[in-house]
Structures are given as structure tokens and as C-alpha cells.
C-alpha positions as CSV (number, residue, x, y, z in Angstrom):
1,M,314.4,79.6,190.5
2,T,315.2,76.4,188.2
3,Y,313.3,73.4,188.4
4,L,314.3,69.8,187.3
5,F,311.3,67.6,186.1
6,T,312.4,63.8,187.1
7,K,310.2,61.0,187.4
8,E,310.4,58.0,189.2
9,G,312.0,54.8,187.6
10,C,313.9,57.3,184.8
11,G,317.7,55.7,184.9
12,K,318.4,59.0,183.0
13,C,316.8,60.8,186.2
14,D,318.4,58.7,188.8
15,W,322.0,59.5,186.9
16,V,321.4,63.0,187.5
17,K,320.0,62.9,190.8
18,T,323.4,60.8,191.5
19,N,325.9,62.5,190.0
20,V,324.8,66.0,190.9
21,D,324.7,67.6,194.5
22,L,321.4,69.1,194.3
23,S,321.1,69.3,197.9
24,S,323.7,72.1,197.7
25,M,322.1,73.9,195.0
26,K,319.5,76.0,196.7
27,D,318.0,77.5,193.8
28,V,317.4,74.2,192.1
29,T,314.0,72.2,193.1
30,V,313.6,68.8,191.7
31,M,309.9,68.3,190.9
32,T,309.3,64.5,190.6
33,L,306.6,63.9,187.8
34,N,303.5,61.8,189.4
35,R,300.0,61.7,190.4
36,E,301.0,62.6,194.1
37,D,302.0,66.2,193.0
38,P,300.2,68.0,190.7
39,E,302.2,71.4,191.3
40,A,305.1,69.8,189.4
41,L,302.2,68.8,186.8
42,A,301.1,72.5,186.5
43,L,305.1,74.0,185.9
44,L,305.6,71.3,183.6
45,A,302.7,72.8,181.4
46,Y,303.2,76.1,182.4
47,Y,306.8,75.8,180.8
48,E,305.0,74.2,177.9
49,C,307.2,70.7,178.4
50,V,304.2,68.4,179.0
51,T,304.9,67.2,174.9
52,L,308.3,67.1,175.7
53,S,308.0,65.2,179.0
54,E,306.5,62.1,177.0
55,K,309.4,61.9,175.0
56,K,312.5,63.1,177.2
57,L,313.7,63.4,180.9
58,P,314.7,64.7,182.9
59,I,313.8,68.5,182.1
60,L,315.6,71.3,183.7
61,V,314.2,74.7,183.4
62,S,316.3,77.3,184.5
63,D,315.6,80.7,185.9
64,S,316.2,82.6,182.4
65,E,313.1,79.8,181.4
66,E,315.8,78.0,179.4
67,V,315.0,74.4,178.3
68,I,317.3,71.7,179.0
69,T,317.4,67.5,178.4
70,G,319.5,65.0,178.3
71,A,321.3,63.8,181.4
72,V,325.0,64.8,180.8
73,N,323.7,68.4,179.6
74,I,321.9,69.3,182.8
75,R,324.8,68.1,184.6
76,K,327.0,70.3,182.8
77,Y,324.7,73.3,183.1
78,L,324.0,72.9,186.7
79,Q,327.6,72.6,187.7
80,E,328.4,75.9,185.5
81,H,325.5,77.7,186.9
82,C,324.1,76.2,190.4
83,S,327.7,75.4,191.8
């Protein structure tokens, strides 16, 4: 499973969600980081990305546990690996 960690009000997160057809990618789960979703926070901690998330969002964790940041890098990865 590939996880895309985002948060509301993040321009780069919104850009990825707008410019990539995430609904057609079965193996990609969008996790919104907020107080109402403890599972998203737990997964972020599991992949050791909490500190990174304080500086950079969105974050993509691939099924091989590769961590990718940057909206353009994430879009490129998703188009190459998940389309």
C-alpha cells in the first residue's frame, strides 16, 4: 500500500490532489493529518515521518517504504508507478 499524507489548508497537498487522478489509483490511500484521524498520525509515526511532516507536506510513502516529498516529485512517482 502507498500512503499520501496531506493536511487541510496545505497548498502543495491540494495541488497534488488536484493534478493527480488519485481515485483511479487503487493502491494509494490518502491520509489527512488531523486530530480526528488517529490512524493517519499512527501511520506517520510508524514510517518515522513525524518530524519531516512538521517541515514538509505532502509526504508519499511507497509500498517499498520509500519516502518522497515535494508535490512535483510525488506526482511524477505516482504517474510512473501507480497509473
